C-alpha positions as MATLAB code, in Angstrom:
seq = 'MKKQIIVGLGSCGIAAGAGKVYARAQSLIEAGNTDVLLKQTSCIGMCYKEPLVEVVDDRGHYLYGSVDVKKLEEIFEKHIRNGEVIDEYVVESDVIQGHESHYFAGQVKIALRNCGYMDPESIEEAEQRQAYEAIRKIATEHVSSEEVIQTVLDSGLRGRGGGGFPTGLKWRFAHNSQSDEKYIICNADEGDPGAFMDRSLLEGDPHAILEGMIIGAYAMNATSGVIYCRAEYPLAIKRLNIALQQAREKGYLGKNILGIEGFDLDIIVKEGAGAFVCGEETALIASVEGERGMPRKRPPFPAERGLWNKPTNINNVETFANIPYILLHGADAYNKYGTEKSKGTKVFALTGKVKHGGLVEVPMGVSIREIIFDLGGGIQENKKFKAVQLGGPSGGCIPESLIDTKVDYDSVNATGAIMGSGGMVVMDETTCMVDMARFFLNFTQEESCGKCTFCRIGTKRMLEILTRITQGKGKEGDIELLQELSQQIKDGSLCGLGQTAPNPVLTTIKYFRDEYEAHINDKRCPAINCKALLTYEVIAENCTGCTVCAVKCPSSCIDGSRKEIHFINQELCIKCGECFAGCNFEAIRVY';
ca = [
      -1.613   -6.385   47.155;
       0.362   -8.510   44.720;
       2.284   -6.355   42.274;
       1.500   -6.768   38.578;
       3.494   -6.196   35.422;
       1.206   -5.915   32.403;
       2.758   -5.840   28.941;
       0.848   -4.600   25.882;
       0.947   -7.477   23.406;
      -1.180   -6.173   20.577;
       0.249   -6.363   17.059;
       1.616   -2.817   17.303;
       3.334   -3.575   20.621;
       4.790   -6.841   19.364;
       6.112   -5.073   16.247;
       7.831   -2.525   18.522;
       9.522   -5.240   20.584;
       7.024   -5.972   23.363;
       7.550   -9.727   22.982;
      11.172   -9.363   24.077;
      10.126   -7.134   26.961;
       7.558   -9.705   28.125;
      10.117  -12.526   27.917;
      12.643  -10.494   29.903;
      10.077   -9.682   32.581;
       9.294  -13.380   32.842;
      12.957  -14.279   33.272;
      13.498  -11.545   35.894;
      10.544  -12.778   37.936;
      11.720  -16.390   37.743;
      15.360  -15.550   38.538;
      14.515  -13.356   41.501;
      11.726  -15.532   42.895;
       9.749  -12.311   43.054;
       6.075  -12.465   43.981;
       4.892  -10.560   40.930;
       2.054  -11.401   38.574;
       2.989  -11.061   34.901;
       0.077  -10.482   32.533;
      -0.605   -9.483   28.946;
      -3.047   -6.985   27.527;
      -3.664   -5.431   24.113;
      -3.248   -2.053   22.418;
      -4.492    0.844   24.538;
      -4.305    3.177   21.540;
      -1.039    4.911   22.390;
       0.861    3.212   19.566;
       3.458    5.961   19.351;
       4.721    4.986   22.828;
       4.927    1.227   22.304;
       6.099   -0.991   23.890;
       3.919   -0.101   26.880;
       4.328   -1.691   30.301;
       1.941   -1.085   33.189;
       2.942   -1.612   36.809;
       0.147   -2.022   39.345;
       0.884   -1.852   43.077;
      -1.021   -0.939   46.231;
      -0.804    2.772   45.328;
      -2.357    2.514   41.860;
      -1.255    1.970   38.272;
       1.659    3.436   36.340;
       1.895    3.122   32.570;
       5.452    3.276   31.266;
       6.075    4.118   27.607;
       8.779    3.280   25.048;
       9.994    0.427   27.214;
      12.819   -1.665   25.822;
      14.594   -4.489   27.647;
      17.049   -2.094   29.302;
      14.271    0.176   30.579;
      12.322   -2.859   31.768;
      15.287   -3.964   33.877;
      15.493   -0.471   35.399;
      11.736   -0.438   36.119;
      11.978   -3.883   37.674;
      14.866   -2.936   39.929;
      13.577    0.472   41.028;
       9.787    0.157   40.961;
       9.130   -3.552   41.543;
      11.909   -4.202   44.064;
      12.232   -0.808   45.763;
       8.883    0.877   45.145;
      10.552    3.825   43.423;
       8.455    5.215   40.546;
      10.503    6.433   37.570;
       8.540    9.589   36.831;
      10.193   10.455   33.514;
       9.069    7.163   31.958;
       5.433    7.359   33.129;
       3.036    8.343   30.348;
      -0.224    7.885   32.290;
      -1.197    7.098   35.875;
      -4.006    7.457   38.383;
      -1.468    8.486   41.025;
       0.815   11.033   39.377;
       0.608   13.291   36.346;
       1.865   11.271   33.400;
       3.627   12.935   30.496;
       0.904   11.887   28.046;
      -2.184   12.018   30.289;
      -3.800   14.563   27.960;
      -3.966   11.875   25.275;
      -6.618   10.046   27.278;
      -8.271   13.105   28.832;
      -9.818   14.161   25.535;
     -11.307   10.753   24.765;
     -14.576    8.984   25.574;
     -14.083    5.236   25.292;
     -17.113    3.114   24.516;
     -16.060    0.840   21.670;
     -12.501    0.758   23.071;
     -13.655    0.577   26.698;
     -11.801   -2.649   27.476;
      -8.875   -2.551   25.051;
      -5.651   -2.363   27.014;
      -7.409   -2.881   30.349;
      -7.704   -6.675   30.451;
      -6.211   -9.904   29.184;
      -8.075  -10.442   25.885;
      -7.619  -14.215   26.204;
      -9.398  -14.374   29.578;
     -13.197  -14.518   29.576;
     -13.127  -14.137   33.370;
     -11.412  -10.753   33.087;
     -13.856   -9.779   30.338;
     -16.787  -10.695   32.610;
     -15.282   -8.582   35.379;
     -15.578   -5.682   32.960;
     -19.277   -6.409   32.272;
     -18.875   -8.700   29.262;
     -22.100  -10.605   28.494;
     -24.084   -8.656   31.096;
     -26.185   -7.086   28.340;
     -27.322  -10.434   26.935;
     -27.912  -11.653   30.508;
     -30.090   -8.592   31.068;
     -32.078   -9.447   27.951;
     -32.520  -13.023   29.178;
     -33.429  -12.271   32.811;
     -35.688   -9.289   32.071;
     -37.302  -11.033   29.085;
     -36.533   -8.137   26.741;
     -38.157   -8.838   23.390;
     -36.342   -8.700   20.066;
     -38.502   -5.733   19.056;
     -37.462   -3.879   22.224;
     -33.804   -4.587   21.503;
     -34.142   -3.146   18.002;
     -35.991   -0.096   19.318;
     -33.230    0.566   21.866;
     -30.606    0.457   19.129;
     -32.744    2.789   17.004;
     -33.218    5.183   19.929;
     -29.474    5.250   20.550;
     -28.899    6.776   17.118;
     -26.095    4.318   16.344;
     -25.174    4.390   12.669;
     -23.018    1.779   10.958;
     -19.358    2.498   11.614;
     -18.171    0.738    8.453;
     -18.480    3.818    6.275;
     -22.033    4.101    4.946;
     -23.493    5.375    8.200;
     -26.844    3.587    7.772;
     -28.932    3.435   10.990;
     -28.048    0.149   12.663;
     -31.434   -0.421   14.260;
     -33.206    0.086   10.942;
     -30.896   -2.427    9.297;
     -31.671   -4.920   12.057;
     -35.406   -4.324   11.655;
     -35.243   -5.160    7.952;
     -33.570   -8.482    8.744;
     -35.993   -9.122   11.625;
     -38.997   -8.599    9.339;
     -37.678  -10.964    6.661;
     -39.521  -14.265    6.943;
     -37.231  -17.297    7.026;
     -36.424  -20.160    9.349;
     -32.722  -19.564    8.657;
     -30.942  -16.230    8.972;
     -27.316  -15.140    9.194;
     -25.434  -12.402   11.010;
     -21.992  -11.395    9.751;
     -19.256   -9.243   11.230;
     -17.192   -7.530    8.544;
     -13.637   -7.513    9.902;
     -11.928   -7.302    6.521;
     -11.876   -3.585    5.754;
      -8.603   -2.664    4.114;
      -8.119    1.064    4.765;
      -6.181    2.602    7.698;
      -9.316    2.206    9.767;
      -8.770   -1.554    9.556;
      -6.046   -0.982   12.147;
      -8.882   -0.042   14.487;
     -10.819   -3.206   13.630;
      -7.764   -5.354   14.236;
      -7.062   -3.698   17.589;
     -10.655   -4.244   18.716;
     -10.574   -7.895   17.702;
      -7.239   -8.387   19.447;
      -8.146   -6.376   22.519;
     -11.794   -7.156   23.240;
     -13.071  -10.076   21.156;
     -15.894  -10.768   23.638;
     -17.448   -7.337   22.972;
     -17.756   -8.186   19.280;
     -19.154  -11.644   20.076;
     -21.702  -10.236   22.504;
     -22.732   -7.577   19.986;
     -23.304  -10.294   17.403;
     -25.230  -12.463   19.888;
     -27.531   -9.547   20.718;
     -27.975   -8.795   17.016;
     -28.756  -12.436   16.296;
     -31.363  -12.435   19.056;
     -32.936   -9.245   17.668;
     -33.328  -10.576   14.132;
     -33.750  -14.283   14.949;
     -30.487  -15.254   13.248;
     -29.400  -18.859   13.559;
     -25.739  -18.667   12.469;
     -22.934  -16.105   12.622;
     -19.759  -15.487   10.644;
     -16.815  -13.231   11.441;
     -15.152  -12.466    8.117;
     -11.575  -11.563    9.047;
      -8.597  -11.080    6.773;
      -5.952  -13.788    7.143;
      -3.287  -11.078    7.585;
      -4.565  -10.633   11.167;
      -3.269  -13.876   12.734;
      -3.316  -12.579   16.320;
      -6.898  -11.334   15.943;
      -7.973  -14.693   14.516;
      -6.212  -16.564   17.307;
      -7.907  -14.505   20.030;
     -11.280  -14.690   18.295;
     -11.123  -18.482   18.246;
     -10.094  -18.554   21.915;
     -13.013  -16.261   22.773;
     -15.454  -18.359   20.731;
     -14.472  -21.536   22.540;
     -14.733  -19.814   25.921;
     -18.162  -18.409   25.022;
     -19.378  -21.874   24.035;
     -18.144  -23.352   27.308;
     -19.884  -20.605   29.286;
     -23.188  -21.053   27.442;
     -23.141  -17.743   25.586;
     -23.208  -19.698   22.337;
     -25.037  -22.930   21.606;
     -28.584  -24.144   22.259;
     -31.157  -22.144   24.244;
     -28.592  -19.466   25.132;
     -28.894  -18.349   28.795;
     -32.210  -20.170   29.046;
     -33.848  -18.284   26.166;
     -35.995  -21.009   24.677;
     -35.344  -21.516   20.983;
     -32.427  -19.077   20.815;
     -29.705  -21.185   19.213;
     -26.582  -19.645   17.754;
     -23.013  -20.485   16.876;
     -20.385  -18.263   15.263;
     -17.402  -19.209   13.134;
     -14.412  -17.301   11.792;
     -14.020  -17.189    8.017;
     -10.570  -16.057    6.874;
     -10.553  -13.720    3.880;
      -7.767  -13.010    1.430;
      -7.637   -9.288    2.177;
      -9.436   -8.028   -0.923;
     -10.494   -4.410   -0.407;
     -13.660   -4.944   -2.454;
     -14.844   -7.516    0.111;
     -15.588   -4.625    2.425;
     -18.711   -4.308    0.252;
     -21.512   -6.474    1.632;
     -22.428   -8.532   -1.416;
     -18.774   -9.138   -2.383;
     -18.118  -10.314    1.165;
     -21.069  -12.711    0.951;
     -19.770  -14.107   -2.330;
     -16.376  -14.718   -0.730;
     -17.919  -16.512    2.273;
     -19.790  -18.741   -0.171;
     -16.491  -19.713   -1.774;
     -16.873  -17.565   -4.878;
     -14.703  -14.738   -6.128;
     -15.341  -11.568   -4.120;
     -17.383   -9.493   -6.545;
     -20.374   -7.257   -5.812;
     -23.880   -8.293   -6.803;
     -26.796   -6.187   -7.937;
     -29.053   -4.742   -5.281;
     -31.982   -5.182   -4.777;
     -32.466   -7.723   -3.395;
     -30.551   -6.460   -0.384;
     -28.818   -8.863    2.013;
     -31.561   -8.339    4.634;
     -33.903  -10.072    2.207;
     -31.564  -12.405    0.358;
     -27.928  -12.585    1.452;
     -25.697  -15.487    2.466;
     -26.920  -18.703    0.810;
     -29.923  -16.648   -0.354;
     -31.131  -16.282    3.234;
     -31.820  -13.030    5.128;
     -28.497  -11.662    6.340;
     -27.316   -8.716    8.400;
     -23.778   -7.343    8.131;
     -22.179   -4.817   10.472;
     -18.549   -3.995   11.023;
     -16.397   -4.554   14.114;
     -16.833   -1.130   15.718;
     -20.613   -1.206   15.269;
     -20.918   -4.516   17.119;
     -18.531   -3.315   19.861;
     -20.977   -0.503   20.737;
     -24.036   -2.769   21.046;
     -23.437   -4.306   24.519;
     -22.862   -0.850   26.023;
     -26.086    0.468   24.514;
     -28.208   -2.477   25.696;
     -26.668   -2.499   29.162;
     -26.703    1.248   29.871;
     -29.583    2.384   27.667;
     -29.984    4.463   24.537;
     -29.734    7.784   26.404;
     -26.351    6.902   27.894;
     -25.024    6.501   24.366;
     -26.736    9.286   22.453;
     -25.809   11.941   25.013;
     -22.585   12.042   23.014;
     -22.375   13.335   19.468;
     -24.468   15.633   17.311;
     -28.118   15.649   16.286;
     -27.655   13.265   13.360;
     -24.404   11.557   14.384;
     -24.741   10.073   17.847;
     -22.175    8.429   20.087;
     -18.439    8.190   19.619;
     -16.120    7.329   16.738;
     -12.753    5.584   16.730;
     -10.083    7.057   14.474;
      -6.758    5.577   13.413;
      -4.308    8.486   13.298;
      -1.387    7.999   10.938;
       0.825    9.913    8.550;
       2.755   13.053    9.529;
       1.215   13.296   13.001;
       3.350   13.124   16.144;
       1.134   10.781   18.136;
      -0.014    8.035   15.812;
      -2.476    5.527   17.204;
      -6.123    5.001   18.065;
      -8.400    7.619   19.592;
     -12.103    7.485   20.411;
     -13.912   10.811   20.577;
     -17.517   12.019   20.669;
     -18.973   12.749   17.252;
     -18.861   16.477   16.582;
     -15.332   17.298   17.737;
     -13.245   19.108   15.152;
     -10.475   17.742   12.989;
      -8.188   20.298   14.639;
      -8.884   18.879   18.104;
      -8.121   15.336   16.990;
      -4.889   16.154   15.165;
      -3.447   18.802   17.470;
      -4.885   18.069   20.927;
      -4.799   14.275   20.797;
      -2.370   13.696   17.949;
       0.129   16.229   19.252;
       0.354   18.169   15.987;
       2.578   17.691   12.958;
       5.928   15.925   13.037;
       8.965   18.235   13.175;
       6.473   21.086   13.752;
       5.891   21.459   10.042;
       2.782   23.090    8.627;
      -0.416   21.040    8.454;
      -1.628   20.756    4.872;
      -4.467   18.250    4.630;
      -5.957   15.092    6.062;
      -7.203   12.123    4.085;
     -10.377   10.967    5.792;
     -12.243    7.795    4.901;
      -9.474    5.523    3.659;
      -8.128    5.093    0.121;
     -11.465    6.092   -1.376;
     -11.983    8.971    1.006;
     -11.259   12.613    0.341;
      -8.585   15.141    1.262;
      -9.704   17.913    3.592;
      -7.458   21.026    3.466;
      -6.078   23.195    6.247;
      -8.754   25.815    5.551;
     -11.404   23.317    6.724;
      -9.513   22.034    9.753;
     -12.324   23.138   12.083;
     -14.829   20.867   10.308;
     -16.782   18.844   12.832;
     -16.328   15.125   12.547;
     -19.840   13.849   11.877;
     -21.376   12.190    8.837;
     -23.012   15.269    7.324;
     -20.149   17.711    7.901;
     -17.502   15.336    6.551;
     -19.603   14.429    3.502;
     -20.055   18.139    2.745;
     -16.293   18.481    2.233;
     -16.244   15.724   -0.394;
     -14.619   13.218    1.969;
     -16.357   10.338    3.743;
     -16.246    9.042    7.297;
     -15.299    5.551    6.168;
     -14.207    3.255    8.947;
     -12.130    5.934   10.619;
      -8.761    6.246    8.901;
      -7.068    9.665    9.227;
      -3.912   10.149    7.173;
      -2.301   13.456    8.129;
      -0.204   15.360    5.563;
       2.242   18.224    5.948;
       3.675   20.887    3.640;
       6.038   18.385    1.981;
       3.153   16.293    0.655;
       2.378   16.639   -3.039;
      -1.396   16.435   -3.376;
      -1.246   15.280   -7.007;
       1.059   12.429   -6.058;
      -1.135   11.650   -3.047;
      -4.182   11.334   -5.321;
      -2.129    9.078   -7.608;
      -1.069    6.929   -4.637;
      -4.612    6.307   -3.406;
      -6.020    5.790   -6.893;
      -3.285    3.241   -7.575;
      -4.555    1.269   -4.567;
      -8.228    1.337   -5.542;
      -7.397    0.580   -9.166;
      -5.455   -2.517   -8.133;
      -8.242   -3.580   -5.780;
     -11.027   -3.209   -8.363;
     -12.623   -6.601   -8.945;
     -12.993   -5.715  -12.626;
     -16.708   -6.431  -12.898;
     -17.737   -2.901  -13.870;
     -16.189   -1.464  -17.026;
     -16.133    2.089  -15.697;
     -14.316    1.064  -12.532;
     -11.942   -1.397  -14.206;
     -10.899    0.782  -17.146;
     -11.833    4.263  -15.930;
      -9.624    4.128  -12.840;
      -6.767    2.816  -14.991;
      -7.082    5.748  -17.396;
      -7.206    8.180  -14.454;
      -4.106    6.587  -12.948;
      -2.270    6.941  -16.261;
      -3.136   10.652  -16.405;
      -2.048   11.282  -12.804;
       1.197    9.399  -13.384;
       1.906   11.522  -16.470;
       1.280   14.705  -14.522;
       3.685   13.733  -11.722;
       6.307   12.854  -14.341;
       6.128   16.301  -15.890;
       4.183   15.101  -18.933;
       0.825   16.625  -18.062;
      -1.017   18.565  -20.717;
      -3.823   21.087  -21.031;
      -7.232   19.499  -20.462;
      -5.971   16.779  -18.103;
      -7.758   18.275  -15.106;
     -11.068   18.462  -16.935;
     -10.611   14.924  -18.243;
      -9.997   13.640  -14.719;
     -13.186   15.319  -13.530;
     -15.195   13.891  -16.423;
     -13.879   10.355  -15.874;
     -14.536   10.645  -12.133;
     -18.204   11.367  -12.658;
     -18.583    8.562  -15.185;
     -16.941    6.082  -12.802;
     -19.173    7.190   -9.935;
     -22.301    6.843  -12.055;
     -21.339    3.599  -13.770;
     -20.014    1.512  -10.880;
     -22.030   -1.128   -9.078;
     -20.477   -0.948   -5.612;
     -18.987    1.536   -3.213;
     -15.404    0.922   -4.337;
     -15.980    2.358   -7.801;
     -18.472    4.965   -6.598;
     -15.942    6.443   -4.156;
     -12.606    5.678   -5.875;
     -12.437    9.129   -7.559;
     -12.861   10.992   -4.242;
      -9.128   11.603   -3.632;
      -8.779   13.038   -7.145;
     -11.904   15.192   -6.996;
     -11.099   16.661   -3.567;
      -7.469   17.405   -4.411;
      -8.568   19.142   -7.621;
     -11.208   21.063   -5.657;
      -8.875   22.272   -2.910;
      -5.430   22.091   -4.521;
      -6.068   22.874   -8.191;
      -3.097   25.249   -8.178;
      -0.776   22.273   -7.578;
      -2.209   20.445  -10.581;
      -1.743   23.564  -12.716;
       1.846   24.009  -11.506;
       2.636   20.428  -12.488;
       0.997   20.748  -15.900;
       1.780   24.316  -16.934;
       5.028   25.107  -15.111;
       6.431   21.559  -14.915;
       7.022   22.230  -11.222;
       6.039   20.411   -8.031;
       5.305   23.050   -5.334;
       5.837   20.477   -2.578;
       9.268   19.584   -4.032;
       8.242   15.948   -4.053;
       7.809   14.673   -7.616;
      11.254   13.478   -8.669;
      10.879   14.141  -12.386;
      10.024   17.808  -11.746;
      12.894   18.638   -9.402;
      15.925   20.741  -10.238;
      19.185   20.543   -8.251;
      21.486   23.560   -8.343;
      24.745   24.578   -6.673;
      24.616   27.676   -4.465;
      27.877   29.316   -5.484;
      28.427   31.363   -2.316;
      28.117   28.248   -0.129;
      30.172   25.855   -2.246;
      33.653   25.081   -0.808;
      34.699   22.763   -3.619;
      34.957   19.795   -1.269;
      33.975   17.436   -4.173;
      31.705   15.274   -1.971;
      28.755   15.907   -4.288;
      30.768   14.974   -7.360;
      31.995   11.766   -5.725;
      28.475   10.735   -4.732;
      26.875   11.600   -8.110;
      26.090    8.314   -9.935;
      25.725   10.012  -13.334;
      28.929   12.125  -13.178;
      26.935   15.255  -13.940;
      28.786   17.515  -11.451;
      31.838   19.363  -12.731;
      34.445   21.333  -10.806;
      37.951   21.006   -9.439;
      38.754   20.724   -5.751;
      38.312   24.003   -3.840;
      36.474   25.487   -6.818;
      32.769   26.155   -7.253;
      31.015   23.159   -8.758;
      28.359   23.056  -11.453;
      25.511   20.591  -12.150;
      24.910   19.653  -15.786;
      21.096   19.572  -15.939;
      21.050   17.479  -19.108;
      22.905   14.647  -17.368;
      21.274   14.980  -13.937;
      19.038   12.002  -13.077;
      17.536   13.837  -10.073;
      18.578   11.179   -7.559;
      19.242   13.719   -4.779;
      22.583   12.194   -3.694;
      24.318   15.583   -3.978;
      21.702   17.274   -1.810;
      21.852   14.542    0.835;
      25.672   14.452    0.919;
      26.448   18.181    1.030;
      27.576   19.390    4.468;
      27.598   23.081    3.580;
      24.007   23.632    2.380;
      25.444   24.366   -1.037;
      22.829   22.422   -3.017;
      19.295   23.671   -3.388;
      16.364   21.787   -4.824;
      13.272   23.360   -6.347;
];
C-alpha cells in the first residue's frame, strides 16, 4: 500500500500553520524521491490540536496533533521512512489508543460524516463516500417528490438554523405553492459562533450541501438555487465553486438531472457582506435581490412569495447536510437518535474558556455537562465552570446550576436560551455576567438594520444602561428598566434579531441578579473583571519595597522608598493593573 500524508487544510488548520506543514511535506517528498501520496483534507473538528496530519500506511491510520514543521520532519523520518509510530504525538488512530480518542468516541457524525475524511476538492473521493447516491436512488427507484417530503417529515429533522421548524413541513409548503418558477436557498451567512460550523461544513463537504439542495429542489419543484455565503469565507466559496463545476460536469446539475425528465436545476453562489440580520429569511432575500438586507413583513411567507416574489425555501447549511443521509438510509436511521421532539444529531461549535475548542456532533438529548466536560475536556486552567452562552449573540446564558440540561429544543428554550445554529461559548469564574451581557448586546445593537424603532433605539438604550453599570455608574431601578425595555423590544421587533436580542440580558438578570446588584449597590464586580470597579492595594506583609510597582505605574500613584512598604494612592490610581502584573512577591491584591 502506498503511504499517505494527509494535512488538514481547513481555515482553522491554515490559521494554525498547516500551510507551512503541507509545503514542507511536499518538499521532503520531492527531495527524497519518496513514494508517498500527499493529500489535503478539511477540519475534522479537533481545532484545539491543529495543525493535524494523518499518516496512512498498510497498518491503518494515525492522526498526529499540534504538528509544526519540526514535528513533521520527525514524523517523516521516523514514521514514513522507518515505519516507527511516534505514540506521544498520536491523538487518534484505528491501530493504537490515541491520546484524544475519547473526543471522537462520544460523537455521532451525520452532518460532519465526511469532514476531515476526504479531499473536499475531489468529487471522486466524495462519491466514494456515498455522495450523490441519495439523488441517484430517487432517480432509479422513481421516488416521488411527495415521498421525499414524507421521508424528511418522518425523520423528525428540524431546521438547524435556530428556529427549529420541521424541515419536511417547510418543504411541503413550498411544494404546494403553485408557480412555474421556484427557488431554493442555502443560508450560509449566519454570524454567530455557530457560523464556524457552517464554514467548516462548506469547506469540508460541499457536495453534501449541494446534494441536499438538489434533493430539496426535486421535492418542491424548484428551478434555481442560491447559496448565500458571507464573503469572509473565501476558502468555503472557492471549494463551493469547484464543487458546483464538478457537479455540472457529472450531470448532478443541469437539464433532466440523472434522467429525471423535466428536473432542471442550477445553483450559484451569492456572496454576502456578513450582515448578521441577513440570517433572517426575508432580509437574506432582499440582499440576494440587490437591496439592503432588511426584514420584510410576514405573511406572505417565503414559501408563498420569496425571492423575486416566487415561492422560495430557505434552509441552513447543517440542515441540507443531513438530507442525503436521511434519503439514503431512511427516516428511522436518523430519528433513532435524539429525543421525542428533537430528532437526530446537532453540531456545536465549542469556544470560550473550554480546553478543547472545536466542532462536535452529538445526538440530541445529551447534557450540557457531557459536551463541555466529556468532549470539551472541561474548563481551562481547571477553573470553575460558571455559565454557557447557547444560541449565539442573541442566545441566553445557562448557569452552572442547569449544567445537566438536555440539549434539545424544548429543554434549551425552557432556560431562556435558544438552540440557534449551535454556538456554545463557555465561561468560567472570572467572567463578569453583566459585562458579558453588554458584550453580546453591543454586537446585536450594531447589527440591527434599524428598520424597527424598538430594536434600533431600544437596544441602544439598553447598551447605555449596561455600560453605565459596568463603569460603576449604575443606579437603583436599572435592572427593572432593562427588563421593561427587553419586553418592549421583543414585542415591537419585526424579525428574530430584535425579538431575541434581549436574551443575554434577561437570562443574566434571571440567573445572576446578585452580580447586577453588586455592581449597582456596592460598586463592586464579583468576578474582578470590570476595570472601573477594581481596587488595587498593597499587602504590607508581602511587600519588600523592591519599587518595581512604582516604576511600572504610569500615573505615579504608588509611594514608598526602596526597601519600605509601598502605598497606592486610590485617588490617582487609573486601575491599569501594571502593579499587579509586575509584582513578583504577590504583594498587590485586586478586589
